[in-house]
C-alpha positions in Angstrom: -64.8 96.2 62.2 -65.4 98.4 65.9 -68.1 101.1 64.9 -65.8 103.6 66.4 -62.6 102.4 63.9 -60.8 105.3 62.7 -61.7 104.7 58.6 -65.3 104.7 59.9 -67.8 107.8 59.3 -69.0 109.3 62.4 -72.9 107.3 62.4 -74.8 110.3 63.3 -73.3 112.0 60.4 -74.3 108.7 58.2 -77.8 108.7 59.8 -78.2 112.4 59.3 -77.3 111.8 55.5 -79.3 109.1 55.0 -82.3 111.1 56.6 -81.8 114.4 54.7 -81.5 112.1 51.8 -84.8 110.7 52.5 -86.2 114.0 52.7 -85.3 115.5 49.1 -84.2 112.2 47.0 -88.1 112.1 46.1 -88.9 115.6 45.2 -85.7 115.5 43.1 -86.0 112.4 41.1 -89.8 113.2 40.3 -88.6 116.4 39.3 -86.1 115.2 36.8 -88.5 113.0 35.4 -91.0 115.7 34.9 -88.5 117.9 33.6 -87.8 115.2 31.0 -91.2 115.8 29.8 -91.3 119.3 29.4 -87.6 119.6 27.7 -88.9 117.0 25.3 -92.4 118.4 25.3 -90.0 122.4 24.3 -89.4 120.6 21.5 -91.6 118.4 19.6 -94.5 120.5 21.1 -96.4 123.7 21.2 -98.1 126.0 23.3 -97.3 126.1 27.2 -96.9 122.9 29.8 -97.8 122.0 33.5 -95.6 120.0 35.7 -96.5 119.1 39.0 -94.8 117.5 41.6 -96.1 116.3 44.8 -99.5 116.0 43.0 -101.4 114.2 40.1 -103.0 117.9 38.7 -103.5 119.9 41.7 -103.4 123.8 40.5 -104.6 125.4 43.7 -102.4 123.7 46.3 -98.3 124.7 46.4 -95.9 127.1 45.3 -96.6 128.0 41.5 -94.4 130.0 38.6 -93.3 130.0 35.4 -90.1 129.5 33.5 -90.4 130.3 29.8 -93.4 128.4 28.3 -93.2 125.9 31.4 -95.7 126.6 34.7 -94.2 124.7 37.4 -96.6 123.7 40.5 -94.6 122.5 43.7 -95.9 120.3 46.4 -93.3 119.8 49.1 -94.1 115.9 49.4 -90.8 114.3 50.4 -91.7 110.7 50.7 -94.6 110.7 48.4 -93.9 107.7 46.2 -95.9 108.6 43.3 -97.1 111.7 42.6 -96.1 113.9 39.2 -97.9 114.8 36.1 -96.3 116.6 32.9 -99.4 117.8 31.1 -99.7 119.5 27.7 -102.0 121.7 26.4 -104.6 120.2 23.9 -102.4 120.0 19.8 -102.6 118.2 17.2 -99.7 116.4 16.9 -97.9 113.3 15.7 -97.7 109.6 17.4 -93.8 110.3 16.6 -93.8 112.9 18.5 -96.0 111.6 21.8 -94.0 109.2 22.0 -90.8 111.1 22.2 -92.3 113.4 25.0 -93.4 110.1 26.8 -90.4 108.8 26.7 -88.2 111.9 27.7 -89.4 110.9 31.7 -87.8 107.7 31.7 -84.9 108.6 30.0 -84.2 111.4 32.9 -84.8 109.1 35.4 -82.2 106.7 33.5 -79.7 109.4 32.7 -79.5 110.4 35.8 -79.2 107.4 37.5 -75.8 106.9 35.1 -74.7 110.3 35.7 -74.5 109.1 40.2 -73.0 106.2 39.1 -70.5 107.9 37.3 -69.8 110.5 39.9 -69.5 106.7 41.9 -66.8 105.3 39.4 -64.9 108.9 38.5 -64.6 110.8 41.4 -63.4 110.4 45.1 -66.3 111.5 47.0 -66.6 111.2 50.9 -68.1 108.2 52.0 -71.2 110.5 53.3 -72.0 112.1 49.8 -72.0 108.4 48.5 -74.5 107.3 50.7 -76.7 110.3 49.1 -75.8 108.8 45.7 -76.6 105.2 46.2 -79.8 106.6 47.6 -80.7 108.9 44.1 -79.2 106.0 42.5 -82.1 103.9 43.7 -84.6 106.4 43.7 -84.1 107.4 40.0 -83.9 103.5 38.9 -87.3 102.9 40.5 -88.2 106.0 38.8 -87.3 104.9 35.6 -88.4 101.0 35.9 -92.1 101.8 37.2 -92.4 104.3 34.3 -91.4 102.4 31.8 -92.9 98.8 32.6 -96.7 99.5 31.1 -99.5 99.2 33.7 -103.0 98.6 32.8 -103.9 100.3 36.5 -105.7 103.8 35.8 -104.7 107.1 37.5 -107.1 109.2 38.4 -105.9 113.0 38.3 -107.1 116.0 40.3 -109.7 117.0 37.7 -110.7 113.5 37.2 -109.2 113.0 33.8 -108.6 109.0 34.2 -104.6 108.6 32.4 -102.2 105.5 32.8 -98.2 105.4 33.3 -95.8 106.3 30.3 -94.5 102.5 30.1 -98.2 101.8 29.0 -98.8 105.0 26.7 -95.3 104.2 25.0 -96.7 100.7 24.2 -99.8 102.3 23.1 -98.2 105.1 21.1 -96.0 102.1 19.6 -98.6 100.4 18.3 -100.8 103.2 17.4 -97.3 104.0 15.1 -97.5 100.8 13.3 -100.9 100.1 12.7 -101.7 98.3 15.6 -104.6 100.7 16.5 -106.8 100.2 20.1 -110.3 101.2 20.2 -110.3 102.3 23.6 -111.1 106.0 23.2 -110.5 106.7 27.3 -106.6 105.7 26.4 -106.3 108.4 24.1 -104.9 111.3 25.9 -101.1 113.2 26.2 -100.6 113.6 29.8 -97.5 111.9 31.3 -98.1 110.3 34.8 -95.2 109.1 37.2 -97.0 106.8 39.1 
């Protein structure tokens, strides 16, 4: 089919939508992931929470604001694949609550991908919008898979605290709940990290 075929959208429009989508998609999907942790935190934990988007917990740079119990720390990093953190205040809690708060991030990524797929399937959207939705689907699925798969690679936060990804924390907490405790105290943290 020739590039100027009447049924094809304008190629410049496609490139523009693609570039714009890339410029916002990582920020959006990271925010959705970290908000999944925060929303579960509001239900199951006490105190305030910090949601970092664009950094591993840098409280100095970027924009800062608070909504209710959630303090947001936002650095615009459109092509950052890894940087986002949810941190809760130190508190006594249960393994089950920690498990559910940790699971909130990957679930938010998966649910958002399913919503984008639903929009494509059930609603007639222009091709240029569909391109943006496909990019959002890919980024959300990537976030889900990257975070649900346990990784033993440690992540150093801005304050030099070492944490692990959601999948590793889920696996660790699951073992804690069902009596297979690990003795490594450095793994005992409630920091939720998207990488």
